[in-house]
N, C-alpha and C positions, 0 to 999 in steps of 0.2 A: 702691739702692747700686750704684755703677758697678763692673762686673766688671773684674778685672785680666786682660788678655790676655797670655798667655805665648807669645812668639814661638818658632817651631821652630828658630831660629838665634840666635846671639849676635854682635852687631856691635861692633867696636872703634871708638874715636874716631879712631884713625889706623891706617893700614895697616902691617903687619909684613912684613919680608922673611923668607922661610923660613929663611935662614941665621941671622938674629938670633933668630928664634923657636926654631930647633933647639937653640941654646945654652941658652936658658931652660928647654927641655924635657929637657935632658941627652940630646939625640939627635943625629943626623947628617943633614944636608941632602943631597939627591941630585937629579939631573936638572937641567933648565933653571932658572935663577934667576927667581923670581917673587915678588910681594907678595900678601898676603891680608888681608882686612878683616872676615871673619865666619866663624864656626864652625858646622858642621852635623854631624849624625849620620845624617841621612836622605839617601841618595844621590839621591833624586828632587828635592831642593832644590838644583839645580845651576845656578850662575850665576857670572859672573866675580867673582873675589875670594874665592870660597868655599874653605874648608879642611875637607875631609871626614875624619872620624876612623873608621877601620876597626875597629869594636869586635867582639869575639868574644862572641856570645851563646850561650845554651843550645841554640838551634835554628839560628841563622844566623851566618855569619862575614862581617863587613863587608868583608873583603878581596875577596870575590867581586863586590862592587859598585863597586870603585874605578874600573875602566875605564869603566863606564857613567856614572859621575859626571863624569869628565874629558871624555868624549865629549859629555855633555850641556851642557858649558859651565863646569864647575867648574875651579878653578885648581890645586889641589894636594891631597895626601892625607897623613895621618899613619898609618903602618903599623908593624907589628912584624916584618914580613918583607919585605925589599927585593925589588922587581920584578927579573926576570932581566936586564933591560936598562932603563936610565933613560929610558923613553918619556914620562914625565910628572914634574913636580916632586913631591918627597915628602920627608917627615921620618921617618927610621927611629928608633924608640924601643923600649925593652924592653917597655913595657906601654901600650897605647893608652888604656885606661881611666884610668890614673894621669895620663897626659899630658893628657887632656881636662880633668881637674880643674884642673891648673895653667894650661892655656891659657885656660879659662873665667875663672879669677881674673884673669889678665892682661888679657884683652879687656874684662872688665867694669869695670876700674879698681880692683880690689881693695876693693870697698865694705865688706866685713866688718871691715876694720881700724878703721872709724869707729863700730862698734857692739859691744856685748858679747853674745856668742852663748852660749846655754844649750842643750846637747844632752841629750835624754832617750832612753835605750835600755833594752831589756828585753823579755821576751816579752809581758807584760801591764802595763797601767797607763800606757803612754806617752801616749796621747791625753788621758786625764783629767788627768794631771800637767801636760802641755803647756797644756791649757785653763785650769787653775787658775792657773798662773804668769802666763799672758798677762793674765788678768783682774786679778790682783793688781798687776801692773805698771801696768795702766791705772788702777787705783784710786789709785795714787800719782802719777798724772799723767805717767807716762813714755810718750812715743810708742813703741809697740812693734809687733812683728810676730810672728805664729805661723805655723808651717809644719808640716803633718802630714796625717793621714788625713782630717780634716774640712776640708781645703782650706788656703788661704792667706789670711790676713787682715792688712792693713796699717793699723793704727791706726783700725780701723772704717771706713775710707774706701774701700778697694779690697779686693775679695775674689774668690776662685774656689773653687767647691765641688769642682772636678775636680783631684785631686792624688794622686800616689803618697804613701805614708807619708813617703818622702824623695824629692823629685824628682831627675831626672837632673841632671848637672852644669851643662848649659847653662841649663835652666829655673831651677835653684837660684840660680846667680849672676846671672841676669837679674832675678829677683824681689828678690834682696838689693840690687842696684843701684837698683831701683825703690823699695824701702823706704827706703834711705838718702837718696835724693833727696826723699822725703816727710818727712824728719826723724826717722826711726826711730833710736833709740839702743840698744834691746834687741831681740834676736831669740831666740825659743824655738822649737826644732824637734825633731820626732821623728826619731830616727836608727835606721833598720832595719838588720838584719844583712845584708840584700841590698846596701844602699847602702854599708855598710862593706866588704863583700867585693869590691864592684865599684868601689871607690875614688871614689865620688861626692862624698864629703865630705873628701877628703884635704887640701885646702887651707883648710878652715874653721878659723879661730883660736878654738876653744872656750875660753871663760873659765870655764865650769862644766859639769860633765857628771854626769848622774844614772843610776845603775843601779837599776832597779826590782826585777827578778827574772829567773829563767831557768827555763822549763819547756818541756815537749814542744811543738815546733812547727818547721815549715820543714825537717824532716830530708830531705824530698824534694829540697831544693836543696843543703843543706850536707853531707848524707851521714851524718855522725856527730854526736853531741851535743857532743863535744869541739871539732869544727870550728865548730859553731854558737857555742859559748862563745868560741872564739878570735876569731871575727868580731866579737862584741860587745866584746871586750876592746880591739879596735883603736881604739875611740873614745877611750879613756884614753891610749893610746899616741900618738894624734894630738894630743891636748891637751898632752901632755908636750913634743911637738916644736914645736907651732905656737900654743899658747894664749897669751892675754894673761896678764900677771901682775897680781894673784895668780890662780892656777888651783886649782880645788878639785873633787874627786870626791865626790859625795854618794851614799852606798852603803847599800842595804838589807842589813843583816847577819842577817836572820832566816832565811837559808838558807846552806848550805855554799858555794854559788857566790858569794854576796856576800863571804864571808870570803876566798875566793880572789882576787876583784877587789880587795879592800882590801889584801891582801898585795902584789899586783902594783903597785898604785898607789904604795905606799910605796917599792917598789924603783925606781919611775920618778921619785921625788922630788916627787910631787904631794901637796899638802895634802889631807886627807880629812875628811869629816864623815859619821859613820854614823848610821843611824836604824833603828828597829824596836821590837818589844815587849820586846827584851832589855834589862834594867835598866842594863847597861853601855854601851848605845848613847849617842852624843853627844846625839841627839834621841830621848829615850825616850818611847814611846807608853804613858804611865802609866795612862791611863784612857780608855775609849770607851763611850759609851752611845748607843743608837740607838732611833728610833721611826719610824713610817711617813713622817713629814714631815721627818725630818732627824736630826742627831746632835750630840753634844757630845764633843769631843776634848780631852784634857788631856795636855800635853807637859811633860817634866821634864828635869833635868840642864842642858845648856848653855843651853837656852831654856825658860823656864817661862811657859806661856801656856795659856789655855782658849779653845777655838775652837768657835763655833756655826756650823753649816753645814747646807745642804739635802741633803748627801750621806749615804748610808747604806752600811754594809758595812765590815768591817775592812780590806778592800783599799783602800777610799777613805780610811781613816784613814792608811794608808801613803802614798797618793798626796798627800794634803794635807801630810803631814810631809815628804815629799820636796820639795815645792814650797817649804815654809818653809825647808828646808835650803839650797836653791839661792838663794833670796832673801837669806838670812843670809850665805851665802858671798860674795855680791857687795856686802855692806855696806849692804843696804837695810833700813830700819827695820821690824821685825816688828810692834811695838806699833801703829804708825800704820796698818797694814793689817788689824789683827785684826777690825775691824768689817766689812771688805769680804767676808769669807768667806760670810756669810749672804746676800749679794747676788749671788753668782756664779750665773749661770743653769745649768740642767740641761745636762749634756753630751749632745748628741744621740746617742741609741742606746746610752747607757751607763746601765743601770738607770733608764731613762727611763719614767716613769709615763704610761700612756695614759689620758687623761680620758674619762669616760663613765659607763656603768652598771657593774653587777657582772658578773663578779668583778674584784677589784683586779688589774690587768694591767701588766706591765713588759716592755719590750723591751731587749735587751742584745746587744752585739756578740760576746759570748763564743763563740769558735769553736775553743778549745783545751780539753783536759781540765781544766787548772788554772783557767782563766777560768770555765768552766761550774761547777766545784766551788765557786769563790768566790761566784759570783752566787747559786747555790742555797743555800749556807750562810748568806749574808746574809739571804735571804728566809725561811728556815726559822723563826726565832724569831717572825716576824710572823704566822705562820699560826695559831698556837695549836692548837685542837682540830680545825681544818679541814684541808683537803688542799692540797698544793703540786703544781702541774702544771708540766711543762716540754715545750715544743715545740722540736725542734732537728733538724738534719741535718748532713751533712758535704759539703764542696765536692768536685766532680769534678776529675780531673787534678791532684790535690794529694796531700799526705801521707796514704796509705791506712792507715798503722799506727795512727793515732790514732782511727780509726773505732770499733772495739770498746771502746777505752778511754773514749771519750766516752759510749758507751751504759752502761758500767759505772758511771761517775760519775752519770749521770742516774738510774739505777735505785737507787743508794745514797742519793741526796740528795732525790729527789722521790717523791711518792706515786703520781702518774700520769704516764706517759711517752708522748709522741706523737712519732713519728719521721716526718720528711718530707724534702723536697728543699731543698738550699741551694747554689745555683749548680752544678748537675750538669755543666755544660759538655758535653764530648763523651762523657762516660760515660753508661751506662744508669742512670737514676735508681733503678730497681728493684734493680739490682745493688749500688749504693751502700748502699741501705737494708738489703739482705741482709747486707752486710759489717758494718754497724753492729749489726744484730741478733745477731751472733755474740758480742757482749760482754754480752748480757743474757739472763737465763733467765726473768724474770717477764714477764707479758703486757704488750704495748705496742701501741697503735693506730698503724697505718702508713698513710700516704697520700702518693704521690709529688707530688700537687698541694698546694702550700704554702698556697694560699688556702683550700682545703677543710679542710686540717688545722687551720688557725687557727680557722675557723668551727666545726668539730666541737668543739674544745677549749672555746671560749668559750660554746658552747651547752650543754655537759655539765658544766662546772665550776659548783659550787653557790655560793650567796651566802656569803661568808666565806672562800672558797678564794682562793688567789693563783696567778696564771699567769705564767710566765716564757717569753717567746718569744725564743729565743736564736739567735745565729749571724750575723745580718745587721745588726742595729742601725740605724745611720744610712743604710745603703745603700738606694737607691730603685730597685733593679733586680734581675732574676734573669737569670743567664746560662745559657741552655738551648741546647745545641749550640754554635754560635758566634754566636748571636744574643743581644743584650742587650735584655731586655724590661722595660718599666716595672713595678715592683713594690715596695711599701713595707709592711713588717710593721706599722709605726705606723698607716698609713692603713687597712690591712685590719682590724686590731684595733679601731680607732676606729669603723669602719663597723659591725662586729658589736656593739660595746658600745652604740652609739647605738640599734641595733635592740632591744637588751635594755632600755635605758632607756625606749624608746618603747612597750615591751610587745609588739613585733612578733616 
C-alpha cells in the first residue's frame, strides 16, 4: 500500500496578496505589499512565497521565530501582535490558530464542501466508532476516508500510520484535498479536545457529529473538567455554524454530560439522535449478549435491528450504536449494511486478542480510569472461576491526578495487578509507579521494565485466566526520556505466548 506523504506546508494553486488574504482572515495587512503561495508553521521551512503562522504553544511562542523566518527567505507572517515597526509583510489577526484554519481551507480549495464529514468526539470510543463507520461506508461502496489515532486511510489506497488524533490544520486540509481528488465522498474523523481548543477544525463543515462520553482525561491541558467539556462542545457549535444541511448530533445520553450536550444542541437548532441503554433513547440498546468470539446487539425504538459482530464489551455496543446513528442521520440504508458488521476487522489495540498459547490475552489502549474500568468489566464475565490479570502504567509528563485512580480501578476490577511503565518520558519511572501505588492497598507486582512485566504476567497466569495489557494498544513504541524506542505490547505478548505454546 502506497503511503500518503503529508507535506509540512500547504500550497495554493494561485498566489494570494496579503491584502486580499487579510480581508478573508478578518485581519489587517501591514508592511510591504507581497504575495504568498504556501502556508507553514515551521519557521525553518523558509522560502519565497511562504506565509508563516506565529502560533502560541504551551512551551513556545511562534512570534519569537518570525524574524528568523523572514531572514531565511520567507515572505510574510500572520501574527496576533504587530511588530513595533513594519520591517516585514504581516497580517495582524486576533487569533493565529483560528486564522490558520481559514487560510488552510482557502489554500486547499475548500475540498470538504465536496464530501460529507462525520466528526466523533468524546473521551473514549472515538477510534473504534471511527473505524466502524469507515468500514460500513466501504461496505456500501462509498469511497471514504478515515482520520484519527490509527492514521489516515483514503479508500484503502493511501495510508499513513503516523497521525495525531486530529492533525494540524495544514495536514488536515492537505489530506482532505488528497482524498477528494481520489473520489472520496465521505470522511469520518476523530476530533480531539486539543484540536477543538486550538481551532484546528474550525472550518470543517461537519454534516454529523457524535458525542460518545466524557470522563477523566487531559486535565493537565484543560485545567478543569468544565473547560474540557466546553472544548468538546465546540464541535457541535461549529456544526451549527458551518455544517451541511441536514446536520445531526448523535449523542450518548447514558451520562449527565450527554444530557447537557443534547440540551445545548437543541438550543443551537441542530437535529439530534440519542442512543444508549435508556429505553427512551432514539436508538435504544435493548439487548446485548457477548461471548469470547463476539456479540449480538439488539436495537429498538427508531431503528429495530439485530447486529452480529466480532466486538465484545458494552462500550462497543455503544460504539456500534453510535455508528448506526451517524449512518442513519445521513440517510444511509441500515438494513443494507447489517451483514457488514460481522466482517469488520478487529480495531488494532482495542480489546485485540493476541493469538498463541494460554492464557487468553488482550491488549487495549485504555489509558484513562473509565476506559480501564470498561475493558476489565467487559472481560470479567468471561473469566468464570479463574483470575483476571491487568498490566498497566501511566504516562510521564501527563495528568498525574489519574494515577491513583487508575490503580483503584485496577484493584477493584482485576484479581491480579501488575504495574509498569507506559511512556515515562522525562519523569522517573519508579516515581510514577509510586504515585500509582498510592491508589491501591492490595499487593501488586511492580516492574519499571514493561517487557519484563508482560513476561512475568504471562508466565504466572494460569490456564483459564485472562490477561489485559492496557495503556498502549496499537502503539509500537515507548518514550523513555526524550527517546522513542521500538516497543509493541502485541509483539511482546505474542512472543511470550508462542513460548508457552511451544512448551519453552
